[in-house]
Residue, then its C-alpha position, 0 to 999 in steps of 0.5 A: m435914459k439912465w437915472n444915475g447922475a440925472v437932473v429930474l424935475i417933478t411937478g406936483a412933488s409934495r406928496g402922493i405919486g410925485r413924492e415917490i418918484a422923487v424918492a425912487a429917483a434919488k435913490r438911483g442917484a439922480r438930483v431932484g427939482l421938486m415943484a409944488r405949492s407947499k414949501d414945507e411939504l417940499s422940504e420934507v420930500l427933499d429930506a426923504c431924497g437924502g437932500k440930493g436936489a432942490i425945491a421951488v414953490g409954484d402953482v402949475a395953473e399959473r404959466m408965469q410961476v411954472e416957468g419961474a420955478l423951473d428955470a430956478l431949479q435948473r439954475e441950481l442943478g443944471p439942465a433937466d435930463v427928465l421932466v415928470n408932469n405929475a401935478g393934477i387935481g380931480a373932482y366927482g360928480r354929475v356934469t349938471e352938479t359940477d360948477v364951471e369954475t371947477l371944470e376950468k380949474m381941472m383943465r388949467v392944472n392937469y392940462f395947461g400945467t403940463v403944457y406950461a412945464t413941458k414948453a419951459v424944459l423941452p427946448g433945452m432938451i431939443e438943443r442938447g439932443r437928449g432928455h425924457i418926459v413923463m406924463i402921468a395921465s390916467i386911465a380916465g384919459r383913455i376911457g371916459a369915466p362917468l361922474e368924472a367927466g371934467y377930469s376925464a377931459s382934462k386927462f384926454a387933453m393931456v394924453g392927446f398933447s403927449e401922443a402928438l408931442s412924442m411924434e414931433i420929438k422922436r428924432k430929436g433925441v428926447g423920449l416921452s412916456i405916458i403912464d396911465p394909472g387907475p385909482v392910486d392910494t394917495h391924498f388925491t382921493e381925499a381931495r376928490g371928495v369921494p372914495f373909490a367904489a368897491n367895485t372899481p379897481k383896487p387902488v395901487k400904492p404910489e410907490a408902484v407907480a413910481s417903480l413903473v415910471m423908473r422902468a418906463v424911462e430907463r426903457n424908453k417905453a411909450e405908454k404903460f398902464i398900471p395895473s397892467w390889465l388896464g391895457p387890454a381894457y383900453t383895447f377892448k374899449t377901442l375895438v368894441p365901444p358899445a360893449y364897453r358902455v354897457g359894461t360900464m353902466k353895469t359897473f356904476g349901477d345905481l350911481l347913474k340912475 
């Protein structure tokens, strides 16, 4: 898939990874359709993209808003060539200290928001025989993260949905890329309520994630990790689960007492 001339729809586009993907895609000649809850922030991102696109306000946790926003963007820009499912929220704390409402909200935003957006755009891609879907997942969707059980669950659901979907659409001309970042230096960390500990992976810049997304779509990559060493870490966890659990307990140390 080439970015030049493509119509790219992005959820959670008002800041962080979504913003940087929009800017990177626009620089490569794409027209960007930006969706998030803040009109003012979306307008600022569109300006940063040189005005090459459109905005639509909506909450990914609400199916009707997702369908309405993405339909409006496609009516203005044309059919989507790329969909980036980026919107997401997190929460930090033990399961016993996290209220059910917070766990439900993460599932609605991180998982069902992805489902709503995908189902709104995918039929048209299949009909046209082309397109690409990007899933901004997380290493927490591959490796369970202590003190982020709800977030991990929502991202595991997203990854499972994505893996199964990728096989359904493989022969339909539609590609799918799962992107698994570790910590990223964005407002997501602030909203999470707790900074990342010094002994966890150093946060990468959102621009680096955006650059990886550009390459993944261009080369039709099924899955990419950032930092790249998280890929072998996931493989190790898969092959030797007991050792992974011991190592994780040591990493989190006193936090798990």
